Residue frames as a rotation matrix with the C-alpha (Angstrom) as fourth column:
MET 1
0.154 0.901 0.406 121.37
-0.268 0.434 -0.860 89.57
-0.951 0.024 0.308 120.15
ALA 2
-0.656 -0.432 0.619 121.56
0.370 0.531 0.762 87.40
-0.658 0.729 -0.189 117.05
GLU 3
-0.650 0.393 -0.650 120.19
-0.724 -0.579 0.375 88.61
-0.229 0.715 0.661 113.73
LYS 4
0.295 0.838 0.459 116.97
-0.444 0.546 -0.711 86.93
-0.846 0.006 0.533 112.62
ARG 5
-0.762 -0.476 0.438 117.47
0.122 0.560 0.820 84.23
-0.635 0.679 -0.369 110.02
ARG 6
0.219 0.796 -0.565 115.66
-0.585 -0.356 -0.729 84.96
-0.781 0.490 0.387 106.77
CYS 7
0.745 0.031 0.667 115.32
0.522 0.596 -0.611 83.41
-0.416 0.802 0.427 103.36
LYS 8
-0.207 -0.978 -0.023 118.58
0.737 -0.171 0.654 84.19
-0.644 0.119 0.756 101.56
TRP 9
-0.235 0.138 0.962 116.88
0.881 -0.388 0.271 86.18
0.411 0.911 -0.030 98.77
ALA 10
0.718 0.657 0.230 115.70
0.479 -0.706 0.522 88.74
0.506 -0.265 -0.821 101.32
GLU 11
0.475 -0.576 -0.665 119.06
0.788 -0.058 0.613 89.56
-0.392 -0.815 0.427 102.88
SER 12
-0.333 -0.821 0.464 120.55
0.943 -0.283 0.176 91.94
-0.013 0.496 0.868 100.31
ASP 13
-0.674 0.167 0.720 118.22
0.177 -0.909 0.377 94.94
0.718 0.381 0.583 100.46
PRO 14
-0.949 0.315 -0.006 116.21
-0.080 -0.261 -0.962 96.70
-0.304 -0.913 0.273 103.20
LEU 15
-0.275 0.893 -0.357 113.11
-0.957 -0.291 0.010 96.86
-0.095 0.344 0.934 100.98
LEU 16
-0.136 0.157 -0.978 113.33
-0.393 0.898 0.198 93.12
0.910 0.411 -0.060 100.27
ARG 17
-0.901 -0.226 -0.370 113.78
0.234 0.466 -0.853 92.43
0.365 -0.856 -0.367 103.98
ALA 18
-0.736 0.675 0.049 110.69
-0.506 -0.500 -0.703 94.45
-0.450 -0.542 0.710 104.88
TYR 19
-0.029 0.726 -0.687 108.64
-0.945 0.205 0.256 92.76
0.327 0.657 0.680 102.14
HIS 20
-0.386 -0.214 -0.897 109.84
-0.077 0.977 -0.200 89.33
0.919 -0.008 -0.394 103.28
ASP 21
-0.965 -0.137 -0.226 109.24
0.204 0.154 -0.967 90.06
0.167 -0.979 -0.121 106.96
GLU 22
-0.684 0.716 -0.140 105.78
-0.375 -0.510 -0.774 91.59
-0.626 -0.477 0.617 106.58
GLU 23
0.113 0.810 -0.575 104.14
-0.902 -0.159 -0.401 90.31
-0.416 0.564 0.713 103.39
TRP 24
-0.250 -0.255 -0.934 105.73
-0.834 0.547 0.074 87.43
0.492 0.797 -0.350 101.49
GLY 25
-0.778 -0.045 -0.627 104.07
0.065 0.986 -0.152 84.13
0.625 -0.159 -0.764 102.22
VAL 26
-0.804 0.591 0.056 101.23
-0.199 -0.179 -0.963 85.59
-0.560 -0.786 0.262 104.28
PRO 27
-0.598 0.618 0.510 98.01
0.787 0.574 0.226 83.98
-0.153 0.537 -0.830 103.01
GLU 28
-0.870 0.311 -0.384 96.03
-0.355 -0.934 0.048 86.61
-0.343 0.178 0.922 101.10
PHE 29
-0.570 0.743 0.349 92.28
0.716 0.658 -0.232 86.04
-0.402 0.118 -0.908 100.77
ASP 30
0.087 0.581 -0.810 91.17
-0.043 -0.810 -0.585 89.44
-0.995 0.086 -0.045 99.50
SER 31
0.483 0.187 0.855 90.22
0.741 0.433 -0.513 89.13
-0.466 0.882 0.071 95.82
ARG 32
0.988 -0.093 0.122 91.32
-0.010 -0.832 -0.554 92.62
0.153 0.546 -0.823 94.82
ALA 33
0.459 -0.866 0.198 94.65
-0.746 -0.254 0.616 92.29
-0.483 -0.430 -0.762 96.61
LEU 34
0.111 -0.379 0.919 95.27
0.238 0.908 0.345 88.90
-0.965 0.181 0.191 95.01
TRP 35
0.745 0.219 0.630 94.51
0.655 -0.060 -0.753 90.34
-0.127 0.974 -0.188 91.58
GLU 36
0.883 -0.468 -0.024 96.86
-0.469 -0.882 -0.057 93.29
0.006 0.061 -0.998 92.20
LEU 37
0.190 -0.855 0.482 99.63
-0.517 0.330 0.789 90.93
-0.834 -0.400 -0.380 93.23
LEU 38
0.282 -0.031 0.959 99.09
0.621 0.768 -0.158 88.79
-0.731 0.640 0.236 90.11
MET 39
0.941 0.083 0.328 99.28
0.312 -0.591 -0.744 91.88
0.132 0.802 -0.582 87.92
LEU 40
0.652 -0.754 0.079 102.49
-0.727 -0.591 0.350 93.03
-0.217 -0.285 -0.934 89.63
GLU 41
0.112 -0.586 0.803 104.00
-0.024 0.806 0.592 89.57
-0.993 -0.086 0.076 89.22
GLY 42
0.637 0.185 0.748 103.21
0.708 0.243 -0.663 89.91
-0.304 0.952 0.024 85.51
PHE 43
0.938 -0.337 0.084 105.13
-0.284 -0.884 -0.371 93.19
0.200 0.324 -0.925 85.39
GLN 44
0.399 -0.825 0.401 108.05
-0.604 0.093 0.792 91.41
-0.690 -0.558 -0.461 87.02
ALA 45
0.825 -0.045 0.563 108.36
0.335 0.842 -0.424 88.90
-0.455 0.538 0.710 84.14
GLY 46
0.558 -0.702 0.443 111.95
0.640 0.023 -0.768 89.00
0.529 0.712 0.462 82.95
LEU 47
0.093 -0.472 0.877 113.00
-0.356 -0.838 -0.413 91.37
0.930 -0.274 -0.246 85.73
ALA 48
-0.764 -0.361 -0.535 113.95
0.394 0.396 -0.830 91.21
0.512 -0.844 -0.160 89.40
TRP 49
0.191 0.908 -0.373 111.18
0.873 0.017 0.488 91.54
0.449 -0.419 -0.789 92.00
ILE 50
-0.235 -0.344 -0.909 113.07
0.791 -0.611 0.026 94.37
-0.564 -0.713 0.416 93.70
ILE 51
-0.969 -0.079 0.235 112.41
0.219 -0.717 0.662 96.53
0.116 0.692 0.712 90.63
VAL 52
-0.172 0.982 0.078 108.65
0.389 -0.005 0.921 96.03
0.905 0.189 -0.381 91.06
LEU 53
0.222 0.229 -0.948 108.87
0.974 -0.011 0.226 96.66
0.041 -0.973 -0.225 94.80
ARG 54
-0.659 -0.563 -0.498 110.69
0.584 -0.801 0.132 99.92
-0.474 -0.204 0.857 94.25
LYS 55
-0.946 0.318 0.063 108.00
-0.161 -0.630 0.759 101.00
0.281 0.708 0.647 91.79
ARG 56
-0.602 0.750 -0.275 104.98
0.771 0.635 0.045 99.55
0.208 -0.185 -0.960 93.63
ASP 57
-0.243 0.527 -0.814 103.68
0.493 -0.656 -0.571 102.85
-0.835 -0.541 -0.100 94.99
ALA 58
-0.648 -0.038 -0.760 103.98
-0.535 -0.688 0.490 104.40
-0.542 0.725 0.426 91.53
PHE 59
-0.916 0.363 -0.169 102.16
0.136 0.678 0.723 101.40
0.377 0.639 -0.670 90.04
ARG 60
-0.412 0.800 -0.437 99.37
0.875 0.213 -0.434 101.81
-0.254 -0.561 -0.788 92.57
LYS 61
-0.276 0.279 -0.920 99.02
-0.025 -0.959 -0.284 105.49
-0.961 -0.055 0.272 91.73
ALA 62
-0.796 -0.133 -0.591 99.17
-0.561 -0.209 0.801 104.88
-0.230 0.969 0.092 87.96
PHE 63
-0.743 0.521 -0.421 96.64
0.119 0.721 0.682 102.03
0.659 0.457 -0.597 88.11
ARG 64
-0.134 0.782 0.609 94.20
-0.637 -0.539 0.551 103.81
0.759 -0.314 0.570 90.47
GLN 65
-0.290 -0.109 0.951 95.10
-0.922 0.298 -0.247 101.66
-0.256 -0.948 -0.187 93.49
PHE 66
-0.963 -0.084 -0.255 94.46
-0.193 0.878 0.437 98.61
0.187 0.471 -0.862 91.31
ASP 67
-0.284 0.950 0.129 90.73
-0.373 0.015 -0.928 99.16
-0.883 -0.312 0.350 91.48
PRO 68
-0.692 -0.047 0.720 89.50
0.506 0.680 0.530 96.73
-0.515 0.731 -0.447 88.80
VAL 69
0.412 0.905 0.107 86.45
0.766 -0.279 -0.579 98.89
-0.494 0.321 -0.808 88.01
LYS 70
0.627 -0.231 -0.744 88.64
-0.293 -0.955 0.050 101.91
-0.722 0.187 -0.666 87.25
VAL 71
-0.461 -0.887 0.010 91.36
-0.368 0.202 0.908 99.96
-0.807 0.415 -0.420 85.42
ALA 72
-0.316 0.414 0.854 88.80
0.699 0.710 -0.086 98.15
-0.642 0.570 -0.513 83.25
ARG 73
0.742 0.658 -0.129 87.71
0.446 -0.627 -0.639 101.54
-0.501 0.417 -0.759 81.89
PHE 74
-0.084 -0.851 -0.518 91.21
-0.118 -0.508 0.853 102.49
-0.989 0.133 -0.058 80.70
LYS 75
0.922 0.350 0.165 91.38
0.164 0.032 -0.986 103.42
-0.350 0.936 -0.028 77.02
GLU 76
0.477 -0.763 0.437 94.18
0.780 0.139 -0.610 104.12
0.405 0.632 0.661 74.55
ALA 77
0.426 -0.305 0.852 94.84
-0.243 -0.945 -0.217 107.54
0.871 -0.115 -0.477 76.12
ASP 78
0.824 -0.107 0.557 95.42
-0.544 0.125 0.829 105.82
-0.159 -0.986 0.045 79.46
ILE 79
0.758 -0.586 0.285 97.83
0.608 0.794 0.016 103.37
-0.236 0.162 0.958 77.85
GLU 80
0.342 -0.632 0.695 99.74
0.482 -0.517 -0.708 106.27
0.807 0.577 0.128 76.33
ARG 81
0.611 -0.071 0.789 99.77
-0.600 -0.692 0.402 108.04
0.517 -0.719 -0.465 79.73
LEU 82
0.874 -0.263 0.408 101.19
-0.159 0.639 0.752 104.89
-0.459 -0.722 0.517 81.34
MET 83
0.626 -0.662 0.413 103.74
0.773 0.453 -0.445 104.40
0.107 0.597 0.795 78.56
ALA 84
0.288 -0.492 0.821 105.01
0.118 -0.833 -0.540 107.93
0.950 0.252 -0.182 79.25
ASN 85
0.858 0.107 0.503 105.30
-0.463 -0.266 0.845 107.35
0.224 -0.958 -0.179 83.01
PRO 86
0.038 -0.945 -0.324 108.98
-0.442 0.275 -0.854 106.75
0.896 0.175 -0.407 83.91
GLU 87
-0.306 -0.137 0.942 108.02
-0.952 0.021 -0.306 105.68
0.022 -0.990 -0.136 87.45
ILE 88
0.519 0.500 0.693 106.55
-0.480 0.841 -0.248 102.34
-0.707 -0.204 0.677 86.32
ILE 89
-0.565 -0.589 0.578 107.70
0.154 0.612 0.775 99.53
-0.810 0.527 -0.255 84.04
ARG 90
0.048 0.568 -0.822 106.68
-0.701 -0.567 -0.433 100.78
-0.711 0.597 0.371 80.61
ALA 91
-0.952 -0.221 0.210 105.86
-0.035 0.762 0.646 97.62
-0.303 0.608 -0.734 78.70
ARG 92
-0.504 0.804 -0.315 102.80
-0.853 -0.406 0.328 98.05
0.135 0.434 0.891 76.48
ALA 93
-0.269 0.412 -0.871 101.93
-0.179 0.867 0.465 94.34
0.946 0.281 -0.159 76.50
LYS 94
-0.707 -0.037 -0.706 102.03
0.637 0.399 -0.659 94.23
0.307 -0.916 -0.259 80.31
ILE 95
-0.879 0.439 -0.187 99.96
-0.306 -0.819 -0.485 97.40
-0.366 -0.370 0.854 80.62
GLU 96
-0.330 0.777 -0.535 97.38
-0.825 0.038 0.564 96.03
0.459 0.628 0.629 78.19
ALA 97
-0.422 0.125 -0.898 97.39
0.224 0.974 0.031 92.70
0.878 -0.188 -0.439 80.04
THR 98
-0.927 0.075 -0.367 96.62
0.351 -0.173 -0.920 94.51
-0.132 -0.982 0.134 83.31
ILE 99
-0.613 0.751 -0.246 93.68
-0.760 -0.645 -0.077 96.35
-0.217 0.140 0.966 81.76
GLN 100
-0.165 0.525 -0.835 92.41
-0.552 0.652 0.520 93.09
0.817 0.547 0.182 80.26
GLY 101
-0.715 -0.173 -0.677 93.00
0.385 0.710 -0.589 91.40
0.583 -0.682 -0.441 83.62
ALA 102
-0.894 0.445 -0.047 90.73
-0.237 -0.559 -0.795 93.96
-0.380 -0.700 0.605 85.28
ARG 103
-0.245 0.830 -0.501 88.00
-0.951 -0.107 0.289 93.23
0.186 0.547 0.816 82.74
ILE 104
-0.279 0.085 -0.956 88.35
-0.105 0.987 0.118 89.48
0.954 0.133 -0.267 83.29
PHE 105
-0.960 -0.095 -0.262 88.27
0.251 0.113 -0.962 89.97
0.121 -0.989 -0.084 87.08
LEU 106
-0.647 0.757 -0.090 84.99
-0.625 -0.594 -0.506 91.90
-0.436 -0.271 0.858 86.71
GLU 107
-0.148 0.568 -0.810 83.54
-0.771 0.446 0.454 89.34
0.619 0.692 0.372 84.29
MET 108
-0.619 -0.134 -0.774 84.24
0.267 0.891 -0.368 86.64
0.739 -0.434 -0.515 86.86
LYS 109
-0.958 0.254 -0.135 82.66
0.040 -0.346 -0.937 88.75
-0.284 -0.903 0.321 89.60
ASP 110
-0.417 0.838 -0.351 79.59
-0.902 -0.429 0.046 89.41
-0.112 0.336 0.935 87.43
ALA 111
-0.084 0.328 -0.941 79.31
-0.457 0.826 0.329 85.65
0.885 0.458 0.081 86.87
GLY 112
0.811 0.453 0.370 79.30
-0.501 0.213 0.839 85.11
0.301 -0.866 0.400 90.65
ILE 113
0.600 -0.688 -0.408 82.90
0.630 0.721 -0.289 83.89
0.493 -0.084 0.866 90.81
ASP 114
0.935 -0.354 0.031 84.98
-0.273 -0.657 0.703 85.33
-0.229 -0.665 -0.711 93.64
PHE 115
0.533 -0.781 -0.325 88.58
-0.487 0.031 -0.873 85.56
0.692 0.623 -0.364 92.40
SER 116
-0.313 -0.669 0.674 90.08
-0.938 0.108 -0.328 84.63
0.147 -0.735 -0.662 95.77
GLN 117
0.240 0.480 0.844 87.78
-0.611 0.750 -0.254 81.69
-0.755 -0.454 0.473 96.35
TRP 118
0.956 0.118 -0.268 88.38
-0.292 0.456 -0.840 80.48
0.023 0.882 0.471 92.79
ALA 119
0.232 -0.958 -0.166 92.19
-0.620 -0.014 -0.784 80.66
0.749 0.285 -0.598 93.10
TRP 120
-0.382 -0.385 0.840 92.33
-0.918 0.260 -0.299 79.15
-0.104 -0.886 -0.453 96.57
GLU 121
0.613 0.641 0.462 90.04
-0.536 0.767 -0.353 76.32
-0.581 -0.031 0.813 95.49
ILE 122
0.807 -0.406 -0.428 92.47
-0.263 0.403 -0.877 75.44
0.529 0.820 0.219 92.70
ALA 123
-0.154 -0.949 0.276 95.30
-0.670 -0.105 -0.735 75.66
0.726 -0.298 -0.620 95.24
GLY 124
-0.412 0.019 -0.911 93.57
0.355 0.924 -0.142 73.16
0.839 -0.382 -0.387 97.52
GLY 125
0.547 0.833 0.087 91.95
0.297 -0.290 0.910 75.58
0.783 -0.471 -0.406 99.97
LYS 126
0.948 -0.305 -0.094 94.89
-0.006 -0.311 0.950 76.04
-0.320 -0.900 -0.296 102.32
PRO 127
0.467 -0.834 -0.293 98.59
-0.884 -0.435 -0.168 76.87
0.013 0.338 -0.941 102.06
ILE 128
0.844 -0.352 -0.405 100.93
0.211 0.912 -0.353 74.11
0.493 0.213 0.843 100.96
GLN 129
0.739 -0.640 0.212 103.82
-0.491 -0.296 0.819 73.75
-0.461 -0.709 -0.533 103.39
ASN 130
0.795 -0.489 -0.359 106.69
-0.159 0.404 -0.901 73.04
0.585 0.773 0.244 100.99
THR 131
0.803 -0.524 0.285 109.58
-0.254 0.133 0.958 71.25
-0.539 -0.842 -0.027 102.69
GLY 132
0.450 -0.652 0.610 111.76
0.799 0.600 0.052 70.40
-0.400 0.464 0.791 99.74
PRO 133
-0.708 -0.706 -0.025 113.89
0.580 -0.601 0.550 72.46
-0.403 0.375 0.835 97.42
VAL 134
0.041 0.720 -0.692 112.10
-0.044 -0.691 -0.721 75.56
-0.998 0.060 0.003 96.17
PRO 135
-0.209 -0.077 0.975 111.06
0.879 0.422 0.222 74.96
-0.428 0.904 -0.020 92.57
ALA 136
-0.966 -0.072 -0.248 110.60
-0.051 -0.887 0.459 77.62
-0.253 0.456 0.853 89.88
GLU 137
-0.247 0.932 -0.265 107.22
-0.894 -0.114 0.432 76.08
0.373 0.344 0.862 89.06
SER 138
-0.767 0.077 0.638 105.09
-0.315 0.820 -0.478 73.14
-0.560 -0.567 -0.604 90.11
ALA 139
-0.790 0.569 0.227 102.32
0.582 0.580 0.570 70.91
0.192 0.582 -0.790 88.79
LEU 140
0.057 0.845 -0.532 99.89
0.885 -0.290 -0.365 73.14
-0.463 -0.450 -0.764 90.69
SER 141
-0.185 -0.147 -0.972 101.28
-0.112 -0.979 0.169 76.37
-0.976 0.140 0.165 89.20
LEU 142
-0.992 -0.124 -0.023 100.98
-0.046 0.183 0.982 74.76
-0.118 0.975 -0.187 85.77
THR 143
-0.404 0.914 0.025 97.32
0.909 0.399 0.119 73.95
0.099 0.071 -0.993 86.45
MET 144
0.168 0.443 -0.881 96.65
0.577 -0.768 -0.276 77.43
-0.799 -0.462 -0.384 87.84
SER 145
-0.631 -0.494 -0.598 98.45
-0.202 -0.640 0.742 78.98
-0.749 0.589 0.304 84.85
LYS 146
-0.916 0.315 0.248 96.31
0.372 0.435 0.820 77.01
0.150 0.844 -0.516 82.41
GLU 147
-0.039 0.961 -0.273 93.11
0.992 0.005 -0.125 78.08
-0.119 -0.276 -0.954 84.19
LEU 148
0.024 -0.030 -0.999 94.15
0.224 -0.974 0.035 81.74
-0.974 -0.224 -0.016 84.24
LYS 149
-0.874 -0.394 -0.284 95.09
-0.198 -0.244 0.949 81.60
-0.444 0.886 0.135 80.54
ARG 150
-0.659 0.697 0.284 91.81
0.745 0.549 0.379 79.86
0.108 0.461 -0.881 79.73
ARG 151
0.285 0.777 -0.561 90.02
0.822 -0.499 -0.275 82.86
-0.493 -0.383 -0.781 81.22
GLY 152
0.731 0.002 0.682 92.13
0.547 -0.598 -0.586 85.24
0.407 0.802 -0.438 79.13
PHE 153
0.845 -0.489 -0.214 94.78
-0.138 -0.588 0.797 86.46
-0.516 -0.645 -0.564 81.58
LYS 154
0.720 -0.693 0.026 98.24
0.111 0.078 -0.991 87.20
0.685 0.717 0.134 80.13
PHE 155
-0.185 -0.907 0.377 101.70
-0.541 -0.226 -0.810 87.02
0.821 -0.354 -0.449 81.71
VAL 156
0.354 0.378 0.855 100.54
-0.916 0.327 0.235 84.09
-0.191 -0.866 0.462 83.82
GLY 157
0.159 -0.410 -0.898 102.96
-0.442 0.784 -0.436 81.35
0.883 0.466 -0.057 82.86
PRO 158
0.700 0.221 -0.679 103.68
0.353 0.720 0.597 78.66
0.621 -0.658 0.426 85.47
VAL 159
-0.348 -0.873 -0.342 106.84
0.824 -0.111 -0.556 80.39
0.448 -0.475 0.758 86.78
ILE 160
-0.702 0.182 0.688 105.06
-0.257 -0.966 -0.006 83.72
0.664 -0.182 0.726 87.28
VAL 161
0.371 0.929 -0.002 102.09
-0.402 0.163 0.901 81.93
0.837 -0.333 0.433 88.83
TYR 162
0.331 -0.305 -0.893 104.35
0.731 0.681 0.038 80.00
0.596 -0.666 0.449 91.22
ALA 163
-0.776 -0.623 0.097 105.96
0.454 -0.659 -0.599 83.27
0.437 -0.421 0.795 92.36
TRP 164
-0.346 0.759 0.551 102.44
-0.554 -0.639 0.533 84.69
0.757 -0.121 0.642 92.84
MET 165
0.566 0.583 -0.583 101.39
0.057 0.678 0.733 81.63
0.823 -0.448 0.350 94.85
GLN 166
-0.199 -0.722 -0.663 104.46
0.863 0.191 -0.467 82.02
0.464 -0.665 0.585 97.08
ALA 167
-0.881 -0.182 0.437 103.88
0.050 -0.954 -0.297 85.74
0.470 -0.240 0.849 97.59
ALA 168
-0.157 0.939 0.305 100.16
-0.686 -0.326 0.651 85.21
0.711 -0.107 0.696 98.29
GLY 169
-0.473 -0.130 0.871 100.84
-0.849 0.334 -0.410 82.46
-0.238 -0.933 -0.269 100.81
MET 170
0.664 0.676 -0.319 99.28
-0.739 0.659 -0.142 79.65
0.114 0.330 0.937 98.78
VAL 171
0.606 -0.606 -0.515 102.66
0.442 0.795 -0.416 77.97
0.661 0.025 0.750 99.11
ASN 172
0.903 -0.401 0.155 104.87
-0.351 -0.482 0.803 78.46
-0.247 -0.779 -0.576 102.15
ASP 173
0.702 -0.712 -0.009 108.38
0.468 0.470 -0.748 78.40
0.537 0.521 0.663 100.73
HIS 174
0.631 -0.540 0.556 110.11
-0.740 -0.634 0.225 80.17
0.231 -0.554 -0.800 103.59
ALA 175
-0.178 -0.814 -0.552 113.38
-0.395 0.573 -0.718 78.37
0.901 0.090 -0.424 104.32
ALA 176
0.335 0.310 -0.890 113.34
0.514 0.731 0.448 75.83
0.790 -0.608 0.085 107.16
ASP 177
-0.281 -0.539 -0.794 115.51
0.960 -0.150 -0.238 78.11
0.009 -0.828 0.560 109.33
CYS 178
-0.659 0.112 0.744 113.69
0.164 -0.944 0.287 81.33
0.735 0.311 0.603 108.39
PHE 179
-0.955 0.256 -0.148 111.92
0.103 -0.178 -0.979 83.01
-0.277 -0.950 0.144 111.31
ARG 180
-0.465 0.818 -0.338 108.83
-0.857 -0.512 -0.058 83.60
-0.220 0.263 0.939 109.12
ARG 181
-0.747 0.153 -0.647 108.24
-0.274 0.816 0.509 79.94
0.606 0.557 -0.568 108.22
LYS 182
-0.737 0.460 -0.496 106.35
0.671 0.589 -0.450 78.99
0.085 -0.664 -0.743 111.39
VAL 183
-0.657 0.495 -0.568 104.57
-0.097 -0.803 -0.588 82.34
-0.747 -0.331 0.576 111.54
CYS 184
-0.509 0.450 -0.734 103.19
-0.860 -0.254 0.442 81.95
0.012 0.856 0.516 108.01
ALA 185
-0.809 0.193 -0.555 102.32
0.061 0.967 0.248 78.29
0.584 0.167 -0.794 108.62
LYS 186
-0.727 0.533 -0.433 100.03
0.570 0.117 -0.814 79.39
-0.383 -0.838 -0.388 111.46
LEU 187
-0.535 0.492 -0.687 98.25
-0.420 -0.860 -0.290 81.89
-0.733 0.133 0.667 109.20
GLY 188
-0.992 -0.101 -0.080 96.92
-0.118 0.467 0.877 79.28
-0.051 0.879 -0.475 106.81
LYS 189
-0.462 0.885 0.062 93.24
0.843 0.460 -0.277 79.43
-0.274 -0.076 -0.959 107.62
LYS 190
-0.594 0.356 0.722 90.81
0.319 -0.719 0.617 81.71
0.739 0.596 0.313 105.82
PRO 191
-0.961 0.277 0.009 89.03
-0.134 -0.439 -0.889 84.03
-0.242 -0.855 0.459 108.22
ARG 192
-0.528 0.841 0.121 85.30
0.830 0.480 0.283 83.32
0.180 0.250 -0.951 108.56
């Protein structure tokens, strides 16, 4: 039996293969999950995604399962605790950006703005089926980046945002011969 064809980036590591086969490109409509993914993409800045994947469980434990209510309450002692945790990426600016991101998420919620609905509206409401070369960023990721920055989010440049949009299924960038391309294309509708 022939091996399944995957996107080339997912072939080198079992953890990357599992992430590719089960998560990457699947449209995510849960606000908390989208926020968590955006925060993790921010931690990835300047690093390889596999590093974040290997540390994801530790990140979830350290950031209280990425519960925005709990993370928004973090103080200096929590930052110091996180900076001393060798199981996560210890970058003060990224840790502080995650705490601030939780506060912004809650401010949006308090203002009646659902994070998922807001992001998907900017993205056009349904996944984009990219058929060309995979870019590092796009006009849409630049727009989304500007809107996130305007709200106060950090580590949300257009390249990070494009990676987030791919991971969250806002853009289907699975290779044409990848077995997940058609699967993810069929998942493009928000559940009612």
